[in-house]
N, C-alpha and C positions, 0 to 999 in steps of 0.2 A: 469635550464631552457634549454629545448631542442631547437636547432637551425635548421632552414630549409633554403635552398637556392632555390628560384624559378627562373628558367632561361626561358626566352621567346625571340622569334624572334621579329624584329622591327614592325611587322604588328599591327595596332591600335586595331583590334579585339582581338588579342592574348595578347596584353598589358592589355586590360580590363579583360580578363580571368585570367591572372596572378595576377592582383590586387584582383580579387575575391577570388582566392586561398589564397592569403596572408590574406585577411580580415577574412576568415573562420578559418584559422590556428591560427591567433592571438586571435580569440575568444576562442580557446581551450587553450591558454596560451603559444603557441610556439613563439619564437623570429624568425622573418622572414626577410631575405634579398632578394632583387630582383636584377637580372642582365639581361640587354638587350644584346643579342648576338652581336650587332653592337659595343658595348664597349669592345673590345677585350683586348687591352693593352698588358701587360706582362703575362697574364694568371692568373687565380684565383686559389687559393688552396682550395680544398674541405675539407681539414683537420678539420677545426672548425665546420663543419656541420654534423648533425646526419642524415639528409635526403636531397637528391638532387631531385628536381622536375624540369624536363626539358620538354619543349614543342615547337611545331612548327605549322605553318599553314600547311594545306593540299593543295598542288598545283597540279592542273590537276583534271580531272574528273574520270579517270580510273587507271592511272599509280601510283598514290599515292606518288608523290615526296614531299620532305620536303625542307625547306629553308636551303641552304648550309651554311649560317652563323652559324647554330647550330653545324654542324660538325666541322667547323673551331674553334669555341669557345671551344668545348669539347676537341679537339686535343691539345689545348694550356693550358688546365687546369692541375693543379698539384695535386698530392696526391689523385688520383681518385680510386685506386685499393681497392676493398672491401667495397666501400661506397654503402649504400642502396639508391635506386633511384626509382622514379616514372616517367613514360612517359605520356604525354598528347598531344592531337592534337585538333584543331578545325575541326569538321567533314565536309566533302564535298562529297556528292554523293557516288559513289562506291569506291572511293580512300581511305576512312578513315582507313580501316584495314591495308592496305599496308603502309600508312604513319605512323601509330602506330608502326608497325614492324620496320620501318626504324629508328624511334626515339629510340626504345628499342635497336636496333642493334648499334646505335651510342653510347649509354651509355655503353653497354656491351663491345664494342671494347676498351673502356678506363678502363675496369676492374670493372665497377660498377655492382651491383647486382640489377636487376630490380624486385621490389617486387609487383608493381601494374601498371596498365595502364588504360587510360580512354579517350574517346572522349568527350570533354566538349564544349557545343554549345554557352553558354552565361554567363554573369556575375553571375546571380543567381545560375546557376548550379555549377559554380566554387566555390561560397561561400559554398554551401552544400558539395561539394567535400572536401574543406578545413576543414570544421567542422568535417568531418568523417575520417580524416587522422589518421593513427596509425603508430607508429614507433616500 
C-alpha cells in the first residue's frame, strides 16, 4: 500500500482542504497521514512516504505570500531529497500563482521533486483532487 503525507498550515480552510485530499486519496486505496505545520517537534522523516503533498494559505492579494510555518516545517524535515511532491494552495485573487510558486520553491529547496501543483478552493475540489492523484 502506498503512503502519502499531506502537510497543511493551521488555517481552518486549509485543514478542511487537506482532509478532502485525504478522503479522496483513501478512496483510491492510499494510506494517508496528515501533519499540521504548527506541530513541528523534532522534524518528520519523509522516508516512509511515496508522495508528499504540501499546502499553504495564500496571504495577500497581489504579492502571494505563504504561511511561514510551512517553510519552518519543511526545513526541519528529514530524508527529503528525491521525494516526489505535490504543492497546493487555497486561491486568493491575483496572488494564487505566486503562492503556488513559493510552495513549490519551498519543497524544491529541500530536494523534493514537484510533480504537480494546484489551487484548491474547497473540500469537494480537494476530494476530487485526491481521487485523481497518481504516483
